[in-house]
N, C-alpha and C positions, 0 to 999 in steps of 0.2 A: 511428923505427919507424912503419910505416904502419897506421892504425887500420882495422879492418874496417868495411865499409860497411853500416850497420845498416838503411839505407833501400833497398838493392837487392832487387829482386824475385827471390828464389830459387825458381823454379818447381819445383825438384826437392825443396824441403823440404815436409813434409807439414803438414796443418792442425794436428796434435798438436804438431809441432815449432815452429810459429809461436806457438802459445798458451804452450807451455812456455818458449819463448824470451823472451816478454814478462815472464814471472814471473822468470826469470833475470837479465833486464837491469834490473829494478826495483830501485831502492834502498830504504833503510828507509822513505822517505816515498811509495813507490809511483811511479806515472807518471800524467802528465796524460793526458786523452783525446786531445789533440793529439799527444802524443809516441807514444801507441799507434797512432794513424792513420799517422804518419810511419813507424813501424817495419814496419807491414803493407804499406805502399806500395801496389802496383798490386792486390794481392788484398785490400785493406781492405774493398772493397765486399762481396765474397763473404763474408768472415769476419764483418763487422758484421750482414749480412742474416741469416747462419746463427745467430748468437747470439740475434737477435730472434726468429727463427722457431722455434727449439727449445721455448721454454716453450709455444708454441700447439699442439704436438703432443698435449698432453692432450685427450682426447675431450670434446666438449660443453662446452668452456670458454667463459665468458662474462665480458667485461670486458677481459682482457688482449689478446685479438686486436685489439679496437677501439682499444686504446692503442698498441700496437706497429706497427699497420698504417700509421700516419702516418709514422713515420721510415722504414719500409720503402718506402713509396711515395716519400719524399723521396730515398732513396738510389738506388732503381731509376730514378727520373726522371733523376737526374744521369748515371747510366750510359747512359741513352738518348740524352742529347744529347752523350755522349762525353767527359765529364770523366775525368781520369786518377786523381783522388783525391777522396774525399768532401768536399763543403763543409758545415761545421756552424758555427753561430754561435759567436762568440768565447767567450761565457759557458759554452758547453758544452764547448769545446775546453780551457778553462782548468781544468775540474773535475778533481780528482785522484782516481785509483783507487788504493786502498790496496794495500800489499804483500800483506796477508792475503788480500784478495779475489782478487788475481791468483793467488796460490798455490792457492786453492780452485778457480778457474776451470781452471788447469792440471791439477789433480788430477782434475777431472771429465772433461777431455778424454782423459786418459790411461786413466782406469778405465772410462768410459762410452762413449766414441766411438771406440774402437780398430777397430771394424769398418770405419769410414770408411777408415782407413788400409789395411786388408787388402783391401777391394773396389775402392777407387779408385786410379788411377795415371794418369799423363800418356798419353793416347791420343786419337785422333781430334781432335786440338787444333784443327782447322779449325773446330769447333763450340764451342769454349771460348776463343778468343782474337780479338782484332781485331773486324772487323764483327759477328761472332757475338755478342759481348757486348751489343751494342745490341739485337739480336733478342731474346736471352735477358731483357734488362731489360724488354721490352715483355710478355713472358710472365709476369715476376715481378709487373708491375703488374696484369695480368689475374687472377693467382692471389690477390694481396693484396686486390683488390676483392671477392673472394668469402670471404676469410678473416674479414672483419669481419661477415658475416652470422651471426645468432645460431645456435648449435649446429651449425655447418658448418665448424669451423676446422681439423680434423685433416687432412683430405685435401689442401686447398691448402698447409698447413704441410709436408707431406711433399713436395709439389712444390717449394716454395721451398727446403727443405733439400738436395734433390737437385741443383737448379740452383746453389745456392750452393757446395756441395761440388765440383761439376763446375768451377766458375770457379776455386776455391782450388786444386784439384789439376790443373788443366788437363785435366780428363777429360770428353771430349765425349760419352761414353756416359752418364755421370751427367746431363749437361745435357740430352741427348735424353730421358732417362727423366723427368726433371722436366717437360720440355715436354709430353710425351705424357700425363703425369698431368694437367697443367694443362688440356690440350685435352679430355680425357675428362671431367674434373670439370665444366668449364664447359658442355660439351655435355649432361651429365646434368642439370645445373641448368636449362638452357634448355628441355630436353624436359619436365622436371616443371612448369616455368612454364607452357609451352605447353599442356600437358595440363590443368593447373588452369584456365587461361584458357578453353580450349574446353569444359571441363566446367561451369565457371561459367555460360558463354553458353548451354550446352544446358539447364541447370538454370533459368535465367531464362526462356528461351523456353517450356520446359514449363509453368512456373508461369503464364505469361501465357495459355497455351492452356487450362489448367485453370480459371483465373479467368474467362476469356472464355466458356468453355463452360457 
């Protein structure tokens, strides 16, 4: 009897289906991180980045974004250079995730992330596959570089979540939405920084005139 290919990238399976499937495939001892990555296959980048980005959606969060930003940069960097599966150190791959934790993760996905499934679907795949994944990775890196700034984590986390879901679901519209949020957010930060720099320069010049007068 032919066994099902657990490593095949079933693009028609939803994110919730992927997470629930992990819990269903786990034995009493759970799964190692390496086994989880193997079962997620080509969409493991998107799923892992989404899992890391979700906690950072909490407004004005400090500490967590600075910690999770590093693995997100590592994963996005591997996407940028064209890796098909994430590389992680052996010590991490051999760590075991308990059956109870996988069950809780599946329950969270089913109860709290159902809107992903309702709103996203395979469409505009040219923006979510192949060469587009490398372009998305560059925008993920850009968003992550701003997520680590104090008190500014929510907006770039939304961008990361949208892009990750877009890659998971092969939804180019979600990807485009995440890219748009990233561009808008980075543009806003640059505008504020420029205004601050110009304002500081004006204040210094004014102070010098007053002192010289």
